[in-house]
All heavy atoms as an XYZ file, in Angstrom:
913
protein
N      98.901     83.132    104.926
C      98.339     84.291    104.596
C      97.061     84.671    105.354
O      96.293     83.717    105.548
C      98.046     84.458    103.042
C      98.001     85.867    102.577
C      99.077     86.401    101.709
O      99.847     85.492    101.323
N      99.250     87.551    101.465
N      96.902     85.865    105.595
C      95.645     86.355    106.343
C      94.729     87.001    105.384
O      95.281     87.852    104.437
C      96.055     87.197    107.535
C      96.688     88.403    107.180
C      94.726     87.471    108.300
N      93.515     86.766    105.490
C      92.498     87.437    104.602
C      91.785     88.530    105.486
O      91.388     88.309    106.560
C      91.411     86.482    104.032
C      91.948     85.543    102.914
C      92.830     84.484    103.449
O      92.492     83.755    104.423
N      93.992     84.233    102.881
N      91.585     89.710    104.877
C      91.008     90.838    105.586
C      89.839     91.344    104.888
O      89.871     91.613    103.670
C      92.143     91.979    105.727
C      93.409     91.408    106.291
C      94.608     92.454    106.303
C      93.218     91.046    107.787
N      88.835     91.717    105.755
C      87.598     92.392    105.053
C      87.162     93.548    105.989
O      86.894     93.299    107.184
C      86.542     91.311    105.071
C      85.197     92.096    104.464
C      86.846     90.226    104.227
N      87.222     94.791    105.415
C      86.897     95.981    106.233
C      85.283     96.137    106.056
O      84.622     95.757    105.119
C      87.561     97.244    105.608
C      89.056     97.110    105.570
C      89.623     96.626    104.321
O      88.918     95.968    103.562
O      90.836     96.862    104.103
N      84.843     96.934    107.042
C      83.382     97.406    107.064
C      83.257     98.644    107.951
O      84.173     98.903    108.728
C      82.497     96.263    107.525
O      82.812     95.866    108.833
N      82.100     99.235    107.867
C      81.768    100.391    108.737
C      81.940    101.802    108.097
O      81.710    102.784    108.663
N      82.406    101.745    106.846
C      82.541    103.098    106.222
C      81.172    103.695    105.919
O      80.101    103.078    106.134
N      81.244    105.018    105.385
C      79.937    105.586    105.091
C      80.106    107.142    105.031
O      81.178    107.625    104.940
N      78.958    107.822    104.995
C      78.978    109.316    104.924
C      78.698    109.882    106.304
O      77.716    109.454    106.910
C      77.870    109.806    103.911
C      77.571    111.303    103.847
C      78.773    112.020    103.249
C      76.338    111.564    102.930
N      79.568    110.860    106.750
C      79.319    111.386    108.056
C      79.639    112.959    107.911
O      80.436    113.375    107.056
C      80.224    110.753    109.039
C      81.741    110.995    108.595
C      80.078    111.235    110.477
N      78.959    113.735    108.752
C      79.250    115.211    108.757
C      80.488    115.525    109.452
O      80.929    114.788    110.349
C      77.986    115.911    109.360
C      76.748    115.771    108.617
C      75.644    116.642    109.162
O      75.613    116.962    110.436
N      74.571    116.990    108.455
N      81.010    116.619    109.116
C      82.317    117.089    109.866
C      81.947    117.209    111.280
O      80.902    117.655    111.816
C      82.589    118.444    109.236
C      81.981    118.408    107.927
C      80.726    117.565    107.997
N      83.046    116.707    112.149
C      82.814    116.612    113.567
C      82.166    115.283    114.124
O      82.163    115.093    115.284
N      81.774    114.645    113.114
C      81.047    113.257    113.585
C      82.015    112.134    113.745
O      83.260    112.307    113.696
N      81.579    110.970    113.970
C      82.341    109.791    114.441
C      81.943    108.550    113.469
O      80.760    108.500    113.102
C      82.235    109.392    115.863
O      82.568    110.510    116.621
N      82.914    107.722    113.293
C      82.587    106.385    112.634
C      83.523    105.360    113.251
O      84.664    105.730    113.625
C      82.929    106.453    111.198
C      81.770    106.939    110.167
C      82.425    106.890    108.701
C      80.614    106.087    110.257
N      83.078    104.133    113.257
C      83.941    102.962    113.680
C      84.121    102.110    112.582
O      83.120    101.506    112.149
C      83.384    102.322    114.913
C      84.314    101.285    115.657
C      83.494    100.469    116.537
N      84.301     99.819    117.539
C      84.066     98.704    118.159
N      82.835     98.137    118.032
N      84.851     98.188    119.076
N      85.332    101.882    112.167
C      85.592    100.857    111.133
C      86.046     99.530    111.800
O      86.676     99.512    112.788
C      86.772    101.291    110.284
C      86.618    102.658    109.500
C      87.846    102.945    108.714
C      85.304    102.691    108.739
N      85.707     98.478    111.112
C      86.155     97.055    111.554
C      86.866     96.403    110.461
O      86.594     96.708    109.229
C      84.924     96.257    111.939
O      84.189     96.897    113.027
N      87.739     95.520    110.841
C      88.396     94.700    109.799
C      88.429     93.200    110.438
O      89.052     92.944    111.400
C      89.885     95.137    109.683
S      90.973     94.055    108.693
N      87.691     92.367    109.724
C      87.588     91.015    110.110
C      88.767     90.126    109.466
O      88.862     90.229    108.135
C      86.264     90.362    109.798
N      89.410     89.293    110.176
C      90.527     88.564    109.619
C      90.153     87.100    109.689
O      89.561     86.566    110.568
C      91.770     88.805    110.529
N      90.719     86.394    108.698
C      90.597     84.917    108.727
C      91.879     84.359    108.050
O      92.695     85.098    107.465
C      89.406     84.475    107.918
O      89.442     84.900    106.582
N      92.024     83.026    108.192
C      93.301     82.416    107.745
C      94.351     82.199    108.793
O      93.910     81.643    109.827
N      95.416     82.673    108.620
C      96.580     82.441    109.676
C      96.143     83.235    110.890
O      95.286     84.067    110.935
C      97.771     83.041    109.130
C      98.550     82.074    108.220
C     100.043     82.518    108.009
N     100.760     82.661    109.306
C     101.981     83.215    109.372
N     102.611     83.485    108.315
N     102.563     83.243    110.561
N      96.722     82.736    112.001
C      96.507     83.285    113.371
C      96.502     84.863    113.407
O      97.485     85.421    113.174
C      97.306     82.680    114.459
O      97.280     81.252    114.254
C      96.912     83.094    115.780
N      95.429     85.519    113.755
C      95.291     86.936    113.703
C      96.268     87.501    114.682
O      96.994     88.504    114.422
C      93.857     87.299    114.076
C      93.631     88.751    114.153
C      93.709     89.643    113.090
C      93.335     89.384    115.390
C      93.447     90.982    113.184
C      93.059     90.615    115.529
C      93.204     91.577    114.407
N      96.510     86.937    115.910
C      97.325     87.424    116.904
C      98.813     87.406    116.569
O      99.630     87.966    117.215
C      97.029     86.639    118.211
O      97.346     85.267    118.022
N      99.189     86.692    115.422
C     100.606     86.720    115.069
C     100.931     87.784    114.299
O     102.228     87.950    113.817
C     100.894     85.352    114.336
O     100.237     85.374    112.976
N     100.013     88.711    113.890
C     100.338     89.928    113.039
C     100.166     91.213    113.772
O      99.259     91.410    114.604
C      99.349     89.899    111.907
C      99.534     88.815    110.896
C      98.775     87.626    110.895
C     100.453     88.987    109.848
C      98.855     86.704    110.024
C     100.558     87.976    108.846
C      99.796     86.886    108.922
O     100.005     85.912    107.988
N     101.080     92.106    113.447
C     100.792     93.567    113.735
C      99.790     93.981    112.729
O      99.899     93.476    111.562
C     102.111     94.406    113.695
N      98.875     94.925    113.117
C      97.865     95.375    112.145
C      97.864     96.787    112.019
O      98.310     97.646    113.005
C      96.547     94.857    112.749
C      96.323     93.343    112.836
S      96.348     92.663    111.225
C      94.896     93.338    110.421
N      97.383     97.306    110.871
C      97.381     98.739    110.684
C      96.191     99.190    109.839
O      95.487     98.347    109.184
N      95.899    100.536    109.927
C      94.926    101.133    109.042
C      95.602    102.159    108.164
O      96.610    102.812    108.647
C      93.841    101.861    109.885
C      92.820    100.988    110.554
C      92.871    100.586    111.829
C      91.752    100.385    109.883
N      91.855     99.754    112.102
C      91.089     99.578    110.935
C      91.221    100.437    108.637
C      89.939     98.826    110.659
C      89.992     99.658    108.410
C      89.364     98.943    109.489
N      95.163    102.161    106.945
C      95.864    103.047    105.886
C      94.596    103.643    105.183
O      93.581    103.201    105.301
C      96.660    102.225    104.924
C      97.743    101.408    105.609
C      97.541    100.214    106.184
C      99.022    101.834    105.557
C      98.400     99.387    106.797
C     100.008    101.021    106.082
C      99.753     99.859    106.810
N      94.935    104.737    104.417
C      93.881    105.401    103.620
C      94.454    105.966    102.381
O      95.609    106.317    102.286
C      93.176    106.478    104.417
C      94.055    107.681    104.791
C      93.342    108.617    105.702
N      94.087    109.809    106.007
C      93.753    110.750    106.934
N      92.626    110.537    107.672
N      94.456    111.791    107.179
N      93.623    106.013    101.346
C      93.981    106.575    100.171
C      92.894    107.601     99.616
O      91.721    107.090     99.389
C      94.265    105.468     99.076
C      94.877    106.036     97.742
C      95.257    105.002     96.818
O      94.974    103.789     97.014
N      96.200    105.334     95.939
N      93.254    108.908     99.436
C      92.288    109.820     98.984
C      92.405    109.936     97.502
O      93.588    109.501     96.982
C      92.523    111.236     99.616
N      91.513    110.458     96.759
C      91.506    110.476     95.297
C      92.810    111.337     94.922
O      93.062    112.434     95.394
C      90.300    111.295     94.924
C      89.266    110.913     96.031
C      90.228    110.905     97.334
N      93.486    110.755     94.004
C      94.736    111.432     93.440
C      95.878    111.477     94.332
O      96.972    112.190     94.004
N      95.794    110.712     95.497
C      96.934    110.700     96.480
C      97.385    109.290     96.648
O      96.694    108.256     96.363
C      96.587    111.353     97.754
C      96.218    112.822     97.677
C      96.059    113.422     99.023
C      95.790    114.959     98.965
N      95.575    115.495    100.349
N      98.624    109.139     97.212
C      99.155    107.819     97.412
C      98.484    107.265     98.752
O      98.038    108.036     99.614
C     100.688    107.855     97.775
C     101.406    108.197     96.431
O     100.908    107.867     95.354
O     102.528    108.750     96.587
N      98.548    106.028     98.871
C      98.085    105.451    100.158
C      98.980    105.805    101.262
O     100.198    105.773    101.130
C      97.900    103.891    100.042
C      97.279    103.250    101.155
C      96.711    101.899    100.962
N      97.452    100.938    100.024
C      97.008     99.842     99.492
N      95.770     99.470     99.752
N      97.761     99.144     98.790
N      98.433    106.160    102.486
C      99.186    106.563    103.587
C      98.864    105.793    104.829
O      97.670    105.405    105.055
C      99.061    108.101    103.856
C      97.673    108.511    104.170
C      97.604    109.945    104.549
O      98.521    110.746    104.496
O      96.479    110.402    104.976
N      99.842    105.661    105.773
C      99.718    105.051    107.046
C      98.761    105.942    107.875
O      98.922    107.124    107.898
C     101.005    104.791    107.631
C     100.964    104.280    109.104
C     100.707    103.010    109.296
C     101.185    105.208    110.095
C     100.753    102.562    110.669
C     101.184    104.706    111.370
C     100.923    103.442    111.638
N      97.861    105.325    108.669
C      96.955    106.051    109.626
C      97.400    105.678    111.031
O      97.617    106.532    111.912
C      95.496    105.844    109.320
C      94.644    106.460    110.337
C      95.132    106.358    107.913
N      97.293    104.415    111.281
C      97.517    103.879    112.679
C      97.962    102.388    112.622
O      97.640    101.718    111.679
C      96.226    104.045    113.561
N      98.671    102.016    113.591
C      99.124    100.591    113.751
C      99.032    100.125    115.233
O      99.112    101.031    116.103
N      99.014     98.722    115.354
C      98.908     98.156    116.666
C      99.668     96.936    116.679
O      99.670     96.192    115.760
C      97.484     97.957    117.053
C      97.270     97.630    118.560
C      96.712     97.041    116.106
C      95.850     97.698    118.981
N     100.459     96.746    117.773
C     101.074     95.456    117.896
C     100.392     94.200    118.081
O      99.107     94.288    118.255
N     100.970     93.075    118.096
C     100.244     91.807    118.155
C      99.490     91.703    119.498
O      98.262     91.200    119.487
C     101.261     90.678    118.180
C     102.057     90.640    116.888
C     103.147     89.613    116.952
N     104.077     89.637    115.823
C     105.137     88.811    115.708
N     105.400     87.960    116.592
N     105.928     88.900    114.670
N      99.954     92.184    120.594
C      99.192     92.069    121.832
C      98.506     93.326    122.143
O      97.886     93.484    123.332
C     100.143     91.769    122.983
O     101.043     92.894    123.197
N      98.523     94.351    121.294
C      97.821     95.607    121.592
C      98.537     96.505    122.477
O      98.081     97.498    122.899
C      96.348     95.383    121.902
N      99.727     96.068    123.009
C     100.410     96.872    124.024
C     101.077     98.167    123.424
O     101.339     99.164    124.105
C     101.520     96.084    124.672
N     101.246     98.151    122.172
C     101.936     99.196    121.488
C     101.136     99.781    120.283
O     100.509     98.926    119.562
C     103.305     98.851    120.927
C     104.162     98.586    122.013
O     104.497     99.314    122.940
N     104.728     97.313    122.024
N     100.936    101.096    120.139
C     100.187    101.723    119.013
C     101.049    102.810    118.479
O     101.918    103.395    119.020
C      98.869    102.202    119.454
O      99.039    103.111    120.570
C      97.905    101.144    119.993
N     100.755    103.124    117.136
C     101.410    104.180    116.416
C     100.325    104.969    115.688
O      99.255    104.306    115.234
C     102.378    103.543    115.338
C     103.478    102.720    115.886
C     104.303    102.187    114.720
C     104.495    103.567    116.682
N     100.517    106.296    115.614
C      99.487    106.992    114.872
C     100.189    108.050    114.004
O     101.256    108.672    114.289
C      98.610    107.859    115.837
C      97.714    106.976    116.586
C      98.119    106.532    117.849
C      96.456    106.625    116.127
C      97.233    105.688    118.588
C      95.621    105.792    116.912
C      95.982    105.376    118.162
O      95.132    104.607    118.879
N      99.641    108.348    112.830
C     100.103    109.466    112.010
C      99.825    110.722    112.710
O      98.734    110.874    113.373
C      99.404    109.432    110.593
N     100.564    111.744    112.535
C     100.296    113.057    113.212
C      99.011    113.613    112.858
O      98.313    114.264    113.772
C     101.420    114.114    112.856
C     102.789    113.819    113.523
O     102.808    112.842    114.473
O     103.745    114.315    112.986
N      98.578    113.373    111.664
C      97.227    113.980    111.184
C      96.030    113.427    111.897
O      94.977    114.037    111.849
C      97.117    113.731    109.672
O      97.153    112.329    109.421
N      96.060    112.316    112.545
C      94.932    111.630    113.263
C      95.220    111.524    114.733
O      94.276    111.067    115.426
C      94.619    110.279    112.643
C      94.383    110.433    111.139
C      95.707    109.202    112.953
N      96.384    111.780    115.204
C      96.724    111.637    116.624
C      95.694    112.421    117.520
O      95.432    113.654    117.241
C      98.088    112.075    116.902
C      98.794    111.433    118.088
C     100.201    111.699    118.156
C     101.008    111.080    117.106
N     102.460    111.300    117.183
N      95.185    111.845    118.514
C      94.196    112.547    119.408
C      92.765    112.505    118.924
O      91.903    112.801    119.612
N      92.560    111.954    117.671
C      91.112    111.887    117.089
C      90.746    110.500    116.830
O      89.567    110.068    116.959
C      91.097    112.763    115.811
C      91.375    114.140    115.954
C      90.964    114.938    114.658
N      91.819    114.591    113.644
C      91.356    114.023    112.467
N      89.973    113.993    112.280
N      92.120    113.769    111.431
N      91.785    109.626    116.403
C      91.539    108.280    116.046
C      92.056    107.323    117.091
O      93.152    107.567    117.652
C      92.107    107.920    114.764
C      91.471    108.717    113.527
C      90.569    109.585    113.623
C      91.799    108.162    112.190
C      89.967    110.156    112.466
C      91.266    108.792    111.108
C      90.369    109.788    111.180
N      91.460    106.157    117.323
C      91.927    105.222    118.243
C      91.886    103.769    117.554
O      90.760    103.397    117.123
C      91.083    105.140    119.483
C      91.039    106.514    120.339
C      91.612    104.094    120.464
C      90.122    106.529    121.408
N      93.040    103.134    117.507
C      93.039    101.863    116.923
C      93.000    100.844    118.061
O      93.573    101.019    119.186
C      94.416    101.624    116.189
C      94.281    100.235    115.380
C      95.565    101.766    116.977
C      95.411    100.089    114.277
N      92.291     99.742    117.823
C      92.260     98.666    118.890
C      91.974     97.287    118.154
O      91.739     97.276    116.936
C      91.096     98.841    119.897
O      89.888     99.006    119.208
N      92.191     96.265    118.901
C      92.007     94.945    118.247
C      91.479     94.029    119.402
O      91.668     94.150    120.582
C      93.344     94.354    117.887
C      94.353     94.023    118.823
C      95.704     93.761    118.265
N      95.742     92.544    117.373
C      96.610     92.154    116.525
N      97.678     92.955    116.262
N      96.550     90.995    115.890
N      90.777     93.001    118.890
C      90.141     91.877    119.742
C      90.731     90.637    119.213
O      90.110     90.124    118.178
C      88.688     91.964    119.738
C      88.073     90.998    120.745
O      88.703     89.945    121.177
O      86.862     91.288    121.285
N      91.712     90.044    119.780
C      92.252     88.768    119.180
C      91.356     87.698    119.335
O      91.443     86.649    118.599
C      93.616     88.493    119.825
C      94.712     89.442    119.282
O      94.617     90.144    118.367
N      95.802     89.585    120.092
N      90.493     87.619    120.260
C      89.488     86.603    120.520
C      88.541     86.530    119.337
O      87.900     85.529    118.948
C      88.818     86.727    121.847
N      88.248     87.683    118.715
C      87.202     87.929    117.655
C      87.870     88.072    116.352
O      87.247     88.239    115.324
C      86.304     89.113    118.020
C      85.494     88.951    119.155
C      84.567     90.137    119.367
C      83.595     89.926    120.571
N      82.698     91.101    120.788
N      89.314     87.974    116.293
C      90.024     88.173    115.038
C      89.519     89.478    114.328
O      89.384     89.495    113.085
C      89.769     86.972    114.160
C      90.360     85.686    114.609
O      91.209     85.763    115.568
N      89.948     84.548    114.124
N      89.447     90.583    115.112
C      88.924     91.792    114.512
C      89.830     92.968    114.979
O      90.215     93.112    116.136
C      87.517     92.109    114.916
O      86.589     90.823    114.503
C      86.967     93.292    114.267
N      90.012     93.895    113.971
C      90.732     95.177    114.144
C      89.730     96.200    114.058
O      88.719     96.167    113.272
C      91.824     95.296    113.088
C      92.593     96.575    113.006
C      93.580     96.760    114.237
C      93.265     96.720    111.748
N      89.788     97.358    114.895
C      88.967     98.425    114.887
C      89.693     99.733    114.544
O      90.856     99.821    115.015
C      88.179     98.533    116.134
C      87.384     97.290    116.583
C      87.974     96.335    117.467
C      86.217     97.050    115.939
C      87.217     95.232    117.768
C      85.414     95.932    116.203
C      86.048     95.000    117.165
O      85.274     93.808    117.463
N      88.961    100.797    114.126
C      89.533    102.112    114.197
C      88.319    103.026    114.532
O      87.233    103.152    113.810
C      90.074    102.467    112.791
C      90.634    103.927    112.664
C      91.852    103.990    113.518
C      90.911    104.316    111.270
N      88.384    103.614    115.687
C      87.365    104.568    116.104
C      87.832    105.995    115.634
O      88.939    106.441    116.043
C      87.226    104.662    117.691
C      86.298    105.542    118.174
C      84.792    105.322    117.783
O      84.364    104.188    117.868
N      84.041    106.359    117.287
N      86.916    106.580    114.885
C      87.402    107.892    114.262
C      86.443    108.968    114.738
O      85.179    108.900    114.581
C      87.225    107.837    112.716
C      88.056    106.754    112.077
S      88.146    106.790    110.229
C      86.437    106.468    109.988
N      87.008    109.904    115.437
C      86.279    111.019    116.092
C      86.584    112.304    115.510
O      87.701    112.457    114.858
C      86.504    111.019    117.612
C      86.053    109.762    118.326
O      85.011    109.101    117.926
N      86.887    109.219    119.256
N      85.837    113.293    115.667
C      86.099    114.698    115.249
C      86.519    114.655    113.718
O      87.533    115.316    113.332
C      87.240    115.287    116.091
O      86.808    115.343    117.368
N      85.803    113.974    112.903
C      86.243    113.828    111.499
C      86.137    115.093    110.727
O      85.311    115.960    111.007
C      85.248    112.815    110.899
C      85.526    111.330    111.216
C      84.411    110.364    110.973
C      86.850    110.845    110.535
N      87.047    115.180    109.814
C      87.222    116.464    108.983
C      87.081    116.059    107.504
O      87.274    114.833    107.278
C      88.623    116.989    109.184
C      89.013    117.275    110.605
C      90.476    117.669    110.738
C      90.922    118.009    112.229
N      92.327    118.396    112.257
N      86.809    116.903    106.656
C      86.622    116.676    105.223
C      87.846    116.046    104.691
O      87.776    115.119    103.705
C      86.342    117.990    104.642
C      85.726    118.687    105.746
C      86.212    118.279    107.048
N      89.072    116.478    105.211
C      90.306    115.818    104.695
C      90.507    114.400    105.112
O      91.517    113.745    104.723
C      91.518    116.695    105.100
C      91.636    117.016    106.607
C      90.940    118.382    106.910
O      89.952    118.727    106.329
O      91.519    119.162    107.736
N      89.679    113.834    106.010
C      89.813    112.429    106.325
C      89.012    111.582    105.215
O      89.144    110.378    105.317
C      89.121    112.197    107.605
C      89.803    112.847    108.824
O      91.073    112.765    108.802
O      89.087    113.405    109.764
N      88.404    112.241    104.261
C      87.728    111.473    103.218
C      88.702    110.633    102.401
O      89.746    111.154    101.900
C      86.949    112.434    102.273
O      85.956    113.099    102.979
C      86.338    111.686    101.141
N      88.419    109.309    102.315
C      89.363    108.418    101.637
C      88.802    107.034    101.687
O      87.769    106.787    102.369
C      90.725    108.431    102.333
N      89.438    106.158    100.904
C      89.157    104.730    101.128
C      90.181    104.260    102.138
O      91.318    104.468    102.066
C      89.396    103.930     99.770
C      89.209    102.491     99.982
C      88.410    104.383     98.743
N      89.580    103.582    103.163
C      90.332    103.081    104.330
C      90.546    101.545    104.185
O      89.690    100.739    103.872
C      89.685    103.418    105.614
C      89.734    104.831    106.039
C      89.152    105.932    105.297
C      90.603    105.215    107.062
C      89.278    107.255    105.614
C      90.812    106.541    107.489
C      90.138    107.484    106.792
O      90.255    108.795    107.094
N      91.886    101.157    104.256
C      92.239     99.865    104.195
C      92.834     99.292    105.519
O      93.546    100.103    106.246
C      93.304     99.691    103.089
C      92.973    100.084    101.721
C      93.069    101.335    101.322
C      92.363     99.174    100.871
C      92.684    101.781    100.026
C      92.052     99.604     99.559
C      92.227    100.932     99.171
O      91.910    101.206     97.910
N      92.619     98.080    105.813
C      93.437     97.532    106.911
C      94.473     96.599    106.368
O      94.398     96.063    105.210
C      92.668     96.641    107.835
S      91.765     95.278    107.121
N      95.575     96.506    106.991
C      96.748     95.768    106.525
C      97.395     94.963    107.597
O      97.288     95.262    108.801
N      98.131     93.889    107.291
C      98.784     93.064    108.268
C     100.245     92.869    107.945
O     100.687     92.851    106.748
C      98.096     91.692    108.303
N     101.095     92.883    108.904
C     102.530     92.691    108.759
C     103.020     91.890    110.015
O     102.467     92.019    111.099
C     103.276     93.895    108.461
C     104.514     93.716    107.819
O     105.502     93.135    108.360
O     104.670     94.057    106.528
N     104.209     91.299    109.965
C     104.855     90.641    111.139
C     105.296     91.754    112.105
O     105.367     91.379    113.317
C     105.881     89.679    110.576
C     105.226     88.519    109.765
C     106.356     87.562    109.314
O     107.528     87.709    109.617
O     106.050     86.624    108.811
N     105.695     92.880    111.548
C     106.304     93.793    112.462
C     105.521     95.090    112.556
O     105.186     95.614    111.422
C     107.829     94.089    112.070
C     108.694     92.929    112.033
C     110.079     93.313    111.414
C     108.879     92.364    113.400
N     105.323     95.731    113.711
C     104.609     96.907    113.890
C     105.411     98.079    113.151
O     104.784     98.826    112.336
C     104.382     97.268    115.299
C     103.773     98.603    115.539
C     102.371     98.652    114.995
C     103.703     98.801    117.192
N     106.649     98.123    113.278
C     107.372     99.190    112.741
C     107.381     99.188    111.191
O     107.485    100.245    110.595
C     108.799     99.119    113.217
N     107.274     98.004    110.656
C     107.122     97.859    109.123
C     105.876     98.467    108.622
O     105.861     98.870    107.373
C     107.290     96.346    108.750
N     104.805     98.656    109.398
C     103.580     99.198    108.827
C     103.741    100.702    108.439
O     102.930    101.025    107.664
C     102.495     99.093    109.955
C     102.042     97.615    110.213
C     101.172     97.695    111.433
C     101.320     96.936    109.014
N     104.724    101.396    108.806
C     104.892    102.758    108.406
C     105.011    102.805    106.876
O     104.650    103.732    106.219
C     106.100    103.389    109.056
C     106.019    103.803    110.485
C     106.612    103.221    111.592
C     105.236    104.922    111.031
N     106.313    103.926    112.680
C     105.426    104.926    112.395
C     104.406    105.860    110.405
C     104.831    105.836    113.143
C     103.744    106.771    111.217
C     103.958    106.748    112.618
N     105.650    101.705    106.308
C     105.933    101.647    104.848
C     104.887    100.883    104.107
O     104.996    100.812    102.839
C     107.344    101.059    104.653
N     103.949    100.186    104.800
C     102.989     99.414    104.158
C     102.634     98.148    104.818
O     103.056     97.979    106.000
N     102.106     97.160    104.157
C     101.654     95.931    104.777
C     101.857     94.794    103.774
O     101.942     95.038    102.558
C     100.250     95.995    105.242
N     101.963     93.562    104.349
C     102.114     92.375    103.409
C     100.773     91.855    102.872
O     100.774     91.240    101.797
C     102.801     91.328    104.154
C     104.248     91.533    104.483
C     104.897     90.271    105.339
N     106.265     90.682    105.704
C     107.301     90.319    105.042
N     107.152     89.639    103.796
N     108.564     90.696    105.313
N      99.684     92.160    103.639
C      98.356     91.671    103.234
C      97.384     92.783    103.355
O      97.526     93.626    104.296
C      97.874     90.482    104.183
O      98.728     89.434    104.010
N      96.499     92.934    102.460
C      95.554     94.074    102.461
C      94.106     93.664    102.344
O      93.727     92.551    101.766
C      95.892     94.871    101.278
C      97.127     95.568    101.228
C      98.340     95.085    100.573
C      97.536     96.785    101.955
N      99.241     96.014    100.730
C      98.899     96.970    101.617
C      96.817     97.662    102.726
C      99.580     98.178    102.100
C      97.547     98.781    103.178
C      98.859     99.000    102.862
N      93.198     94.466    102.925
C      91.769     94.203    102.639
C      91.441     94.961    101.360
O      92.178     95.564    100.700
N      90.053     94.957    101.060
C      89.606     95.527     99.757
C      89.248     97.057    100.046
O      89.034     97.760     98.978
C      88.383     94.773     99.235
C      87.036     95.255     99.900
C      86.911     94.784    101.404
O      87.698     93.991    101.955
N      85.906     95.324    102.011
N      89.157     97.499    101.279
C      88.818     98.875    101.524
C      87.388     99.212    101.762
O      86.594     98.506    101.214
N      87.177    100.322    102.447
C      85.831    100.809    102.666
C      85.845    102.302    102.642
O      86.833    102.902    103.222
C      85.361    100.252    104.077
O      83.918    100.747    104.314
C      86.133    100.860    105.250
N      84.830    102.889    102.043
C      84.841    104.300    101.736
C      84.341    105.050    102.893
O      83.369    104.752    103.462
C      84.100    104.663    100.478
C      83.874    106.097    100.178
C      85.089    106.691     99.555
O      85.769    106.102     98.730
N      85.414    107.940    100.115
N      85.092    106.088    103.250
C      84.804    107.103    104.294
C      84.615    108.467    103.631
O      85.632    108.933    103.071
C      85.664    107.190    105.554
C      85.293    108.270    106.424
C      85.605    105.756    106.182
N      83.504    109.058    103.731
C      83.232    110.367    103.121
C      82.742    111.359    104.273
O      81.855    111.055    104.943
C      82.146    110.383    102.054
O      82.670    109.555    101.057
C      82.041    111.891    101.475
N      83.486    112.471    104.493
C      83.213    113.380    105.526
C      82.784    114.707    104.764
O      83.550    115.435    104.138
C      84.357    113.684    106.396
C      83.946    114.703    107.503
C      84.863    112.433    107.077
N      81.404    114.946    104.787
C      80.895    116.097    104.054
C      79.653    116.639    104.709
O      78.868    115.713    105.279
C      80.671    115.740    102.625
O      80.019    116.745    101.920
N      79.243    117.808    104.653
C      77.977    118.324    105.134
C      77.118    118.422    103.946
O      75.920    118.809    104.152
C      78.177    119.786    105.765
O      78.919    120.632    104.834
């Protein structure tokens, strides 16, 4: 099992940027496809972005395509999410998740971090 810890959340104005990080430990990080998910108050957790084991393939939800960039550094066992042009509707708790298959991340993940709060507000 892999252990995941997110960081980098905070308060940002609309149009601003934030970079989230997810540090992994335990099983080999590079053996997992990784994803970012978010949950807004009163809503279900939703898929945001995913990246394959070697970073060759990425997936994005339509709501963030062109604004968010997912990346990973397997040497540092770390996953990133660069969030640009943030909107109030991006406000949520953001989670990183791990699964063996990239395609499986659309439905969720086998391992989860504890989440980091992102608030977009003026």
